[in-house]
Every structure is written in structure tokens, then in C-alpha cells.
N, C-alpha and C positions, 0 to 999 in steps of 0.2 A: 631944270630942279625936276627931279621925280620923286614924289612924295608917294606915301603909300598909306591904303586904309585898315591896313592891319598887315600881322605876320602870322601866316597859315603855320600852322604844326598839322604834326605828322605822328602818331604814335598808335601801335597793337596795345597799350592798356590804356584809351582813351575812358575806360571810367574812373579810374585812378586821375589821371590829367585832369579830368572833367573837376574830380574835385579839389584838386589842390591847387587848380584854378580859381572856382568857385571859391578858397578858401583868403585869398589872399585879392584876389581882383572885383571890383564890380561886376554886372552881367551888361551893360551899356552906359553910354557916354552921354549925361544929359545937355540939352538943348534941340533944337530941329535938324535935320539932317546927319545928327552923330549917334547915332542908333547903330551897335554891331551884333552881329548874332555870335560872338562869343563876348569876350571879355576886356576889361580897361586896367592895367597897370593903376593904381591909385598916384601913385609917386610921378610914373614914365610919363603916366598918360599916353602910353601906348596899346593902340588892342592888338587878341590874340585870337586868332581862331582855329579849331581843331576842325582840318577840314576829309583826314583821311587815316589809313588805320598805316599805309606806305607813301611814300613821296613819291610823284609823278605814277602814280596806280603801277606801279613796280617797273616801271621805264627808265631805271636807274642804273647805272655801272658804278659798283662799287669803289672803282678806285676813281671818282669824282664826286664821291662823298667825303666830305671834311670832319674828322672828329675832334670838338675842340673838349681838351678836356684841363683837368683843376682849374678851372673857370672860378669855381666856388667851392671850396671843404673836397669833398669828394665825387663831387657832380660832374657829369659831361652829358655833351650833347653832339649833335651831328648836325652839318648845314650840304646843302646841297651845291653844290658848282656854279660859279656863275654861267656857265656852257649852257644850265636846265632855265635861267634867268631868261637868256636873252634869247633863246631859242622858242620859249615859251610867248615872249613877247610877237614872235616872228609866227609862230602858228594862231596867235589872235589879230597880226594884221591881215595875215591871209586868208583868214574867215571874211574878212572884209567887215565886221562891226566892230574895230576898232582900230583904223587907219593911224591914229596916232603914236599907234606901238611899234615903227618900224623908227620912230626918232628917239623911245627910250632903249631900243635896243641898238644902237647906234651910239649912245649915247653910254652906256653898258660897255659896252665892247672901245669904248674910247679912254674908259676908266680901268680895265680891265687888257691891258694890250700883252698881257702872256698867256690867255687862254689856249687853250690845246684846240688850236686851229682847225686840224683835222676833224677833231673830235664832233667843235662846235658846226663847222658846216652838216657834217652828217646827222646831227640832232635838228637844226634849222631846218633839213631835207624832211626828214622824219616827221616834225612839226606841221610842215605847210604843203604835206603829200609831194613835195618835192616840185613844188613851184617858185621857192629860192632857196639862195645859198648863202654863204657867210661872203662871196661876193657883193649881194645886195646891201650889204649893211656895215662894209668897208671906205673909208672917207677916204 
């Protein structure tokens, strides 16, 4: 199982997003070890944190961003492709500071067998400074 502490949000209009989050969610979760730098949705009990203006420091291929439309009235939002999540975990693994991230990368790949494998291999190599590729997580 992979558990997340929060969902990372990126927005070029951070002040507006902060106002919206602050109006609908609390700024921290009560209890020891449950603090967040973002907001907790009161009903979903999910955390959200604004981390940047653009996803992945701007290192995102527009063809690998999914636009989710008609989710709620006229609202839309974009999410990065799973290839970025997998490559990010491999970058953390390669850094030596998060050795369990390779297991997360392998699980994410197994859960998403239709990924763009050529693109994923390139992203893993970029995130790991060339030390790893898709072959290191395929089982």
C-alpha cells in the first residue's frame, strides 16, 4: 500500500488558491504528528499543499498532462501523468535518502501497465542522473 501525506498543488495564481483553500479547509490536522503546511479538507480529511507555480519545476511535457473537465460544474483541473510520479520516486531512491521509493515506483508501474515506457525510461534517467531506467523497476 502507498499512503500519501497530502496532495501537492501547483498554481500560477497561488494567492487566489490559498484564499479558496483557507475558506474551505482547516490549516492543520489536530493530533500529534498530524500537522501539515497546507490545508485539511474537513469532510475528506485529505491534506493539500501548494508547492509551486508550475509542476515539476517546469520540466513537464504538455502531452503528459491530463486535463480533467466537467468534474464539477464548469471547473477543470490538470494532473501530471503517472510517469512523473514513478520517475520522482526513482529520483528519491537514487539520492540514497529514501531507499523504499523503488518499491513505490515498482507498485505504481504495476498499477499502470499502459504507461509510455519510452517516456518513462527517459524521465527516470533524468531524475536519477542516468543511474537508473525502467528496467530497474520492471518485474
